[in-house]
N, C-alpha and C positions, 0 to 999 in steps of 0.2 A: 190443270191436273187435279182430279178429285182426290180428297183425302178422307179416310174413314172417320166415323164419329168418335171412336176411341183409339188411343195409341196402343199398338201391338208391336213390341220390339221384334217378335219372330217374323212379322211380315216385312219388316224394314231392314234389319241388320244384314241378313244373308244377301239380300238383293243388292244393297249398295256396296258391300264388300266385294262382291263379284264384279260390280260395275267398275270399282276402283282398279281391280286387277286387270280386267279386260282392256281398260284404257291406259294401262301402264302409268297410273298416276303416282305410284310410289317410286318409280324408276328415276335414277339419277345418272347423268353422264357429265364429265367435266365441260364447263362452258364459261362464259364471261361473267356470270353472276358470282356473288360472294358465296362460298361453300359453307354449309352447316352440316357437320359430320358427327354422327354418334355410332359407336360400335356397341353392340349388345353384350352384356356380360354373358358369355356362353353357358347356358344351362347344360346339365348332364345329358348326353345324347339319348339315354333311355329313360330320362326323368319325365315326370308329369307336373302339370301346373299346380303350384301351391300359392298361398296368400302372399308370401314374400315376392314371388314372381309377379303376381298381379299388381302389387304396389309399384315395384321397380319399373315394370314395363308400361304401366299407365303413365308414370312420370315421364319416361322417355318419349312416349307417344305424344304427350301434351307439348313437350319442348319441340319435337320434330314438326308437328302440325303447325305450331305457332311460327316456327322459322319459315315454313313454306308460305304462309300468309304474309310474312314480311318481305317476300320476294326473293328469299335465299334459295340456293340450290341444295335442298335438304337430302341427305343421304344417310339412311339408317341401315346399317349392315347387320343382318342376323347370322346366327351360327350356333353350333353346339360343341361341347367339350367331350373328349373321349373318356374322361373320368376313370383313369386306370384302375384304382382300387375298387371303386363302387361297381364298375362294369364287370371286372374280372370276378368279383364276388358273386354277382348275379349269374354269370355264366357257369361258374363252378357249382353253384346251388342247383341250376337247371340240369347240369350233367349228372350230379349226384342223384337227382330224382329219376334219372334214366339208368342208374346203376353204373355210371361211368366216373372214374376218378381221374383228376387232372394228371396225377403222376403216371398214369398208364398211357397218356397221350404224348406224342411228340409236340414240340412247339408249333409246328406247321398245322398239325391236326387241331390243336386247341384254338389257334387263331382262326381256323375255318369256322369253328363253332361260334367264336366271338363275333366274327363279321356277320354270320347268319343272324345272331341275336340282335346286333346293332341294326342291321337292315330291316329286321322284323319290327323292332320296337323303337328304333331311332326316329326322331323327327315328330313324334306325337306332340311333344310340348310346343313345337313351332306351329303346328296346325291349331293347337288350342289358343295360341296367342292371336290367331286370326279372329277367333270368336270375341276377343277383347277389343279388336279394332286396330291392332298394331299395324302401323303403316310402314313396315320394313320393305326395302328393295329385295324381294325374295329371290330375284335372279342372281343376287350376290351371295346367297346362303353358303356358308363355309363350315368346315368341320376340321377340328384340330389335327385329325389324322388323314385329311385328304392330301392329294399329291403336292400341292403348292405349300401347304403348311408343314408337311413332313420334311420336304426338301429344305425349307427355311430353318427348321429346328436342327437338322443334322449339320447344316452349313454353319450355324451359330456355335454349336458344340465344338466343331473342329476349329473354328476361328478362335474361340476363347481358350481352347487347349493350346493352340499355337502361341497365344499371347501369354501363356504361363498362368492363366487364371483358373484352369480346371486341373485338378490333381486327383490321384487315387491313393487312399491311405487307410490304415487300420485305425479306426476311431471308435469311441463310445457313441452309439447312436440310439435313437428312440426306436424300439422295435415293436411292431404290431404282431402279436402271436397268432391272431386270427387271420389277418391278410398275408402273414408271412413275409413282411417287407419292412424295410427301414422307413422312417418318417422324418420330415424336417421338424425343427423345434416348433415352428408355427402350427404344425399339425397336431400338436399335443394340447388337449384341453384339460386344465386342472380343476378338479372338483373337491370340495371339502367333504370329508367323510368321518363318521364316528368309527374309530378304530381302537386298537389296543397297543399299549407300550409294554413289551415283554422284557423283564429284567432277568438276564441270564447270568449263571455263575461260571466264570472262567477260572478254574483252579490254577494256582501258580505252580509251575512244574518244579519238582525237586526242592521245595521249601518246606522243611519240617518244622522250623522254629525261627523266630525273629528275636535276636538277643536284645535289641534296643527298642522293642515294641512300644513301651510306654513313652520313651523319649520321642519316637516318631509321631505318636499320637499327639503329644504336646506341641509338636511343630506344625500340626494341622493335617496330618495324614489321616485318611479314613481307611481303616484296615478291617477287612471282613475275614471271619474265621468260623468254621464249624467243625464237627467231628472229623470230617474228611481232610481238613486242612485250610490253608489260606486261599482266598479267591478274590478276584476283581468282579465287579458287577457291570455288565454292559446292557444298556437299554436299546431295544430295536423294535421297529414295527414289522420287521420281516425276518422272523426266526428261520424261515425256510432257506435263507441264503447262507446260514452258518457253514454249510458244507463247502462253500467257496472261500471261507475266511483264510487269509494267509498272514495276518498280523493283527495286533491290537495297538491302537495309537493313543498316546496321552500328550497333553501340552506340557512342554518342559518347565513352564512357569506355574503349573497347577500344584498348589501345596497339598491337595488331597491325595495325589497319586505319586509323590516322590519315592515312596517305598517300592514302586513297581519298576523303576528305572533299571534297565539292563537285564531284566528278568525275561522269562518265557512263560506263556500260559497255555492251557490245554482247551481246545475248542470242545464245548460240551457235546456229548453223544458221539461226535466224530473222533475224538481223542487224538486229533492232530496237534502237535506242539508247534506253537507259532511265537515269533518274537514280539516283545513290546517295543514299539518304535516311538520316537518323539517328533512332534511337528506342531508348530504354532497354529496350524489350521484348525485344530480341535478347540471348540468353544468350552472354556473352563466352566461357564455358568450352566451349560445344558447337561441335565441328567447327572451321571456320576463322573463325567469327564473322561470316561473310557469309551473309545470308539472301536467297533469291529471293522476291519478293513477287508472288503470283498472286491478286489480290483476288476473283476469281470462283470460286476452287476451294479455299479454305482459310478456316476461320472466323477464325483470328487474322490472316491476311493481309487478310481483308475489313475487319477493324477498323483495321488499319494503313492500308488504302486510304482509309477514311473520314477518318481523322485527317490524312492527308497529301494528300487530294484527288487520288487516283490514278485513272487510267483503269481500267475493268473490262472485260476481254475474256473472254467465255464461250466456251471452245473445245470444250465437250462438248455433244452433242445429249442429249436426254432418255434415250436408250437406251445412253448411254456410248460412243458413237462420236464421232469428231472432227468438229466442226461447220465450216461454211464461214467462220466468223470466224477460223479458223486459216489460215495461209498454207501449211501443210504437212499431209500425211497425212489429208486430208479423207475421211471415210467409214470410216476404219480403227477397229477396236475399240480401246479404251483400253489393254488389256493387250498386244494385238498391236503397238500403237504403241510401247509401252514397249520391247519387244524390238527393233523396227526402229530406233528413235531411238538406242538405246544403241549399236547396230552402226554407224549413220551418224556418231554423235559420235566414235567411236573412229577410223573411217576418215578423218574430217576433222581428226584431231589435236586435238579439242576436249575429250577426256576425260583428266583428270589421272590418275585411278585408279578402280578399283571394289573396294569392300570388302564382305565378308559382314557382315550386320547383322540383328539381331533387333529387330523392332518390332511394335507392336500395330495391327492393322487392324480397322476397324469393319465388321461384316457385318449384313445385314438379318435381324431376328429372324424374319420370316416367310419369307424366302428365304435359308436359311443358306449357300447357295453363291454369294451375290451380295454383293460388297464395295460398301458405300454410297459415294456420291459427295457431298462437300459442294457445294451448288449454291445460287446466288442465285435466289430464287423468291418470287413474290407469293403469300402464304398467309394463312390466318386463324389467329389466336393467342388463347389465353386467358391473361390475367394471373394468375399463380399466387401472388404474395406474400400476397395477401389470404387465399387458401385455406390456405396454409402456416400462417399466423398462427392460424387457427381450428382447424386439424386437429392441431396439435402438443400442446397442453395435455392433452386427454383421455387420450392414450396415455402421456405422460410422468408424469401424475398418477395413473396406474393406475385411472382411471375405466373405461377400456376396456383389458382385459388381453391381453397377448400371451403365448402359450405356444409355445416357450420364450421367456423374457423377453429373451434376448440380441438379438432382432430389434428391440427398442426403439431401440438405438443405430443400427442400419441405417436405420430409419425417420427418426430425428432428423437424421442426417447428410444424408439426401436433402432433407428439408424445409428445413434450414438453408442448403442450396445450391441452392434451387429455381430452375428456369428456366421461362420462359413456355412453355406447351404448344401446339405446332403441332397444331391440331385439324382441318385440312383435308387431304383426300386426293384425288389425281387419279384417282378411280375413279367408276364409275357405280353399282356395287352398294353400297348404303348409304343413309343418310339425307341427302338433298340439302340443301345449305346454303340456308337461307331468306333469301338476300340477292337483291335484284332491281335490276338496272341499268336506268336509264331514259333515258340519253343517250349520246352518243359519247365523253363525258369519263369514262365509267365511274363516274359518280356513282350511288349506290345507296341503297336503304332496306332495312330488315330487318323482316320481318313473318311471322306464322304462316301466312297465306294470300295468294294472289295478289290477292284482292279488297282485303284490308287494305293490301297493298303499293301498289296503285294509288292508294288514298286518300292514303297518306303521300307518294307521289311527286307527286301533284297539289297537295299543300300546298306543295311546293317549286317546282313548275313546273306551272301550271294546264293547259298544253297537252299534257301527257303522256296518252297513251291506252294501253289494254291492249296494243295491238300493239307499243308501244315497250318494254315490259317484257321483260327477259331474265334468267331466273334463273341464278344462279351454277352453273357446271357441276360443281363439286367436291362430294364427299360428305364427311360427318364421319367422323373417326376412330372405329373401332368402339368403343373404350373410352369414347367420349363418351355412348354409350347404356348401356354396362355399369356406369358409375359411378353410375347412377341405379337400378340393379337392386333393391336392398332397398326402395326407395320406390315405383318404378313397378310392381312386382309387385302392390302393394296399391292402385294407382291414386292414390298420394298427391300426384302432381304435378297431374294433371287435376282431382282432387276432394279437395283438402286437407281433413283433418279427418273423412273418411268413417269409418264404423264399423270397417272392417277395418284401416285404417292406424293407428287409435287403439288397436286391440286387439293387433295383431301387431308393431308397431314400437315400440321398436327390437327387432330380432331377437335371438336368444339367442347362438348360436355360429356362427362362420364357420370352415369348414375349407378351407384352400387351401395352395398351395405358396409358399415364400418368393420364388420367381422372379418372382411378380407382385405383390409388396408395393408397388411403385411404380405399375405399370400400373393396378392395380385396388383393392387394399386401401386405400391412402392416399387415392385419389380418391373412393372410396365414403364414407370418413369426411368428406372435404371437402364432398361433396354433401349428406350427412346433416346436417352442422352448418349448411350454408347454407339448406337447404329445410325441415328438420324441427326445427332448433334443438338437435339432439343427435345423437350418433354412431349409426350404423346397426346395431351389434351390440355385445354386452357382452364377448365373448371371441373371440379369433382363435387357432385352433390351426393351426400351421404344420407340414405334413408334410415329410418328407425326400424326397430323390430316390430313386426305385427304381433300384438298380444290380444287376448280376449278381453271382454269388458271388466273382468276381475283382475286384469293385469298379468295373467299367466301367459307364458310363451306358448304359442300354438304348437301342438304336437299330436301325432296319431295316437300315442299312448294315452293322452288325456282326453282324446275324443272331442277336442274343442276347436279343431281346425276344419272349417267348412270346405266343401269341394267347390272351387271357383266356378266350374262349369255349371254346377247346380244353382249357384247364386245367379249366374247370367240367365239361366233358364227361368228363374223365378222373378228377377227384377229387371232383366235386360242389361246389356253391356254398359250403356250409358248410366243407368242407375247404380250399378256396382262401381264404375269408375268414380262417380261422384261421391258415393259412400266412402270409398277408400280415401279420396282426397280431402274430404271434409275434416278428417282427423289426422292429417299427415304433415305436421311441421318438420322441416329438414332436421335430420339428426335425432329427433325425439321419437320415442316409441309410440306406436299407434295402438290405441285401445279400440279394437274393431268391434262393432255391434251391427247386427243385421238391420237394426232400426235405421241406421244411416243409409243403407241401400234402399230401404223403403222411402226414406226422405228423398233420395235421388230419383226413385220411380215417380214419386208425387210431383217432383219438379218437372219431370218429363211431361206428365199429364197437364201441369199448369201451362207449359209452353204450348202444348198441342191445343188446349182449349182456347188459349189467347189467340192463337193463329186462326182457329175456326171462327171465333167471335169477329175478328177483323175482316176475314174473308166473307163473312155473312152479311156485312153491311151493304146497303144500297148506296150508290154514289150518284151525285147529280152536280152539274155545273151550277155554281152559285157563289155568293159572297162568303168570305171567311169571317166567322164571328170573332169578337174580341177575345173570348175565352180560348178559342182554338189557336188564335195567333200567339197568345201568351204561352199556351201549352206546348206548341211546336217549338217556339224559341227556347223555352226552358228545357225540353227534352233533348234538343240538339246540344245545348250547352252541357247538360248533365252527362250525356254519352261521351262528349269530348273529355270532360273532367274524369269520368270513370276510366277512360282509355289511358289517360296519363297515370292514374293510380295503378292500372294493370301493368303498364310498362315498368313502373318503379318496382312493383312486387316481383315481376319476372327478372329484372336486373339483379335482384337480391335473392333470387331462388326461393321466394316466399310463395310457393305455388298454391298452397291452401288459402292464403290470403287473397291471391289473385282470383281464385274460384269464388270466394265469398264476395268479392267486389262485384263480379258480374252476376252472381246469384241474386244479390240484393238489388242490383240495378234492374234486373228483369222482374223479379217478384214484387219488390216494394215500389220502385219508382215508375216503371213502365206499366205493370199490370194494375197496381192498386191506385196509382195517382194519374198517370198520363191517360190511360185508356178511359178512366172515369171522367177525366176532364173533357175529352173529345167525343165520348160516346154519344151518338145521336139520341135526341129525346123521343119520347113516345107521345103521340097525339091521337086521342080517341082509340087507344089500344094498339095503334100501328106505329112501328118505329120509323122515324123520318130518315131521309137519306143524309149522308155526310157529304160535305163539300169536297170536290175532287182534290183541291190543293192539300187539304188536311189529310185526306185519305192517302195520297201519294207520299206525303211526308211520313205517315204512319208505317206504310210498307217499307220505306227506306230505313226507318228506325229499326223495324223488325229485322231487316237484312243485316244491319250493322250489329244488332244484338246476337243474331245467329252466328255471325263471323267471330264475335268475341267469345261465344260459348263453344264454338266448334272444336278447339283443341281438347276441351274437357269432355264434350259429349258429341262425338263425331257423327253418329248415326242419325239421331233425330234432327240435327242441324242440316245434314245433307238432304234428308227427306223434305223438310220444310223450305229450304233454300231452292230446291228444284221446283216446289209447288208455288213459290212466291211469284215468279215470273216465268215466261216461256224461256227454256234453256235449249242450247244446241247439244247434240250428242257428244259426249266426251267432256263437257264442261262439268266443273265440280266446285263446291264451296272451298275445298282445300287449296285450290289454285287461284282463288279470288283474294286479292290483297286487302289488307285492313290498314288503311293509312288515313289518319285523322289529324287535323291541326289541334294544337292545345287551345283551351278556351281563352277568350279575350278577357280583359279586366271587366268589361261591361257584362259579359256572359257570367262571370263569377259572381258579380253583384246580383244579377237576376236569380242565380241559384240560391244565394243567401236570402233574398227577399221571398222566394217561393217557400223556403224552409219556414219562414215566419207565417206565411199564408197557411201552410199545412197545420201549424199550431192553432191558428184561428179556427180552421175547419174542424180540427180534432176537438177543440174546446166546445164547439157547437154540438158535435156528435156525442161528447161526454154528457152534456146537459140532457140530450135526448135519452141517452142510456139510463142516467141516474133518475130521470123523471118519468121513465117509461112512456115516452112520446114516440109514436110511430114514425119511421123514416119518411113516409109519404106526407105527413102533416107539415105544411109549410109554416116556417117561423120567420120572425124578424130579428135582426141583430142590431144592438145599440153599441156604439163605441163612444166612450165618455171623453169629452173635451176635444178630441181630434181623431182623424182617421189617416194613419200613416200609410195604409194599404189601399187607398182609394183606387189606385191604378189597377188593382187586382180584384175589384168588387165583383166583376162578372164571374171570375173563377170561384170566389168564395160563395157567391149566391148559388151557383150551380152545384158545387160540391157539398154545400150545407143545406140545400133545398130551402133557400131564404127568399122571401118576397121583397125584402128591402134591407139596406144597411143604413142606419141613421146615426148622425153625430148628435149627441145630446150633452147637455151640461150636467144633468143628474139622471141616473138610470131609473127605469120604471120600478116602483115599489115591489112589484111581483116578480122582478127579474132574477134569474140565476146568473151570477157573475163569474168571470174567470179572467186571469191575467195572461198576457203574452208579453214577456219582458216587463216594461213599465207601463204598458197600455192596458186599460181595463175595458173589457167587453161584457155585454149583458144580453141575455135572451129573455125578453118579457114573456111570462108564462100565463098571465091572466087566468082564465078559468080552465086552462089545460091541465091543471093539477088539483089535487085534494089539499086545500090550504091547511086544514086542521092536521092532517097526517104529515104534511111537510113541516109544520111548526114543531110537531112532536119529535120528528126525526132530527131537526136542527137543535132542539133543546137537549136531546141526548148527546149530540156531538159536542155542544157547548159544555155540558157537565163533564164529559171526558177531558176536554181541553183544559178546563179550569183545574181539574185534579192534576193533570200533567204539569201545568204551570206552577201549581203550589209545590210540587215535588222539586222542580228546578230551583224555585226561589229558596226553598229550605236548604238546598245544597250550596247555593251561592251566599247564603247568610252565614254559613259556617266558615269562620275566619281561617281555621286550620286548613280546610280544603283549598280556599282561595290562595293561601300563602304557599302551600306545599305541592299542590298539583301542577303538572307542566302547564306552561302558558297556553299551549294549543288546546288543552283539555278545558281549561277555564273559559277560553274564548268560544269554544263550541257550546258550552252550557249557556253562555250569555246570548249566543245566536238562537239557541232553542227557545229561550225566554222571549226574545224579541219576536220570533216567528209565531209563537203561540199567542202573544198579545195581539199581533196583527190579525190572526185568524179569528180570535175571540171577538175582536171589534167588528170584523166583517159579518160574523154570524149574528151578533146582537143587532146589527143594522138590518140584516135581512129578516130576522124574526120580528123586529119592530115594524118593518115595512109591511109584512104580511098580516100583522095584527091590526093595522089601521083600517 
């Protein structure tokens, strides 16, 4: 098979990906082999590839391809998520551009538009993953709203409801005014903001005078009074909510506010008279100690309202505008209202002061520009304590392992403070809640089908007909389908105990980001324990966040997030994969730089050129030289050693370390040392043939290196593996096993010796460089007293271009010396150098070293330094002195020798 003079990814990648597909090389069916299963974190169905996807899926593909080469039955299942909030928002936006409003459509009409949108835009991201080289079993592609997954979701909802774990109730929820839906606690992202603290005046109702005012002040009361009368000061960041105030609360133990006990105050502007209630919930130290209570718009206020039986006034519409339950500002947006009410309070003399204030504001995870609104709403909830109890032990006992392990504490803290999960969303796109109301009292039944619901309703009221049934309008939280993913992909909910679920479950590795440890990872563990009796995966590898080289999170708004497909076009998929992995330690953020992709592309070129070099050699039958025998034995041992390192790194999920191991093995050991050792010499300008035994060994090494590289760089390795030998149609490197024995003690000793040999060769090369001696100029090498490396003389002579290696008692006066361990080597220079210039250079070095030595001696002669400095610091200074004395002596000796 002929290969081009230059590597062109465009010529290679599409060709081999289609070959893999045509030959069903990604396909998996249950058999007698050990399964290795990975389920893809399903991206949004209408999403496109971003750098986070690139990182995550590169890691998954590396793990899957390595498992195949270990002889396992690797099954990587792809799929997409219906992403209720995001997809519905896109469909609403598209309809708006056509002049259509969602509220003017029936549910069925809207869903037709949503499915059209999904069918048109869905799956783009999966096609893009093919460009990356993702070796998914595409025949298994699933969608969270396809028939099997939908049936599974509804079945689980009904089951959990029947177990008493799902309930419907009026609760304070996190409301997204843009998406017009409730959110779970985990879907709220808190951001620190520069805000204001507004100090408002709440005048005391009916209090004209205080007879014992001075005595009250003496007891610690803080009493406010102006021309209008007595007032309490309430500090709030949200003055727009005062229209919903139904009480003011003080701590009964607060000495500042004892004078307010039992009184009533007037809500500013609104003029509603509200009671002063007492509760130890109020923090005495915060602000004035007076808290406005708005039960409809704050979680804690809602609890106070329930405790003290307060009226609840909902002053916000679903879209965040002021509702008609307010007496003021009806129809105004909440933030516009804040600006207006602050102005009106000041003009009315009802604002004590305004302070700058930093506080944390919750934003919608799906609509990052939208602040969530605490809102009382009738929603469906899943009781979570039961699930926390079953999901905590496997992780804390390391039956299911987290990499890095630091995320165990994150997981533990969340489960130990678990709250019930709000699973209903006020959306149409998604799995519709299978609850059916059958009368005007909103009594309901829960069933998988309408037919079953009718039977259940008739058991409660025989007069109910199908026409009386009204299915709940809400859809389930998207995560309620995703938490079943490892089970539903193998139809384990609908057909428990089927062949595939028994074979593939639990899956092997999950690769995901730590940002969805609560949304998804924890909940999948819960579902697995509940429905399969065991956790859904054995290991979780948490990737970091991809940031730019300045450490900023990548985002469209900053313009610092490159298009992954553009990167692949520029550097090739293998180059981009390598660039990502060079900076991707587990759990740590990735500082991405395009220069890393360039480094990846350069490595591709290095591999390509090394292959062309080897394939370009002439081969002849003949004896194997001593140099080649040593080189082959060493390379064999070195590959075995690197393979052991590779296995260790993969077992610890140190994937970037694994890549660096094989990168250095190829670039440094194989290309720079081994190929140079065995490269045929030139005679009269013509390269001589290499002996067949060494050549065959070199091809075998190349094949092993390609197999070690394949999980990281699938395309170039397939191309060169196919070109290395004649292959049959359908054969592929990904199905070729990589099995090597560990190196023997004898081989490890050889590796150690060759490392010393490399130092000798490097010493000779350094002398050439320092003395400006051409590489073609043959030198001699002296070893003083003994030659421990005599067995490797042939290698050293070839690599150093030496005519001889001589053992001498004293080195040549003109020689330039260097040390390898305790052995001294010298390269006689004779008339190869300008003696006068060399002496001048050495004397300059000597002057510098003597000045350095004098500085160290001065420091060590200072008794205070020697007595007070740490022992290690003093020892380091003494070592510097000894080293400088040794170098000075060697320089003086060399100078004297040259002057003779």
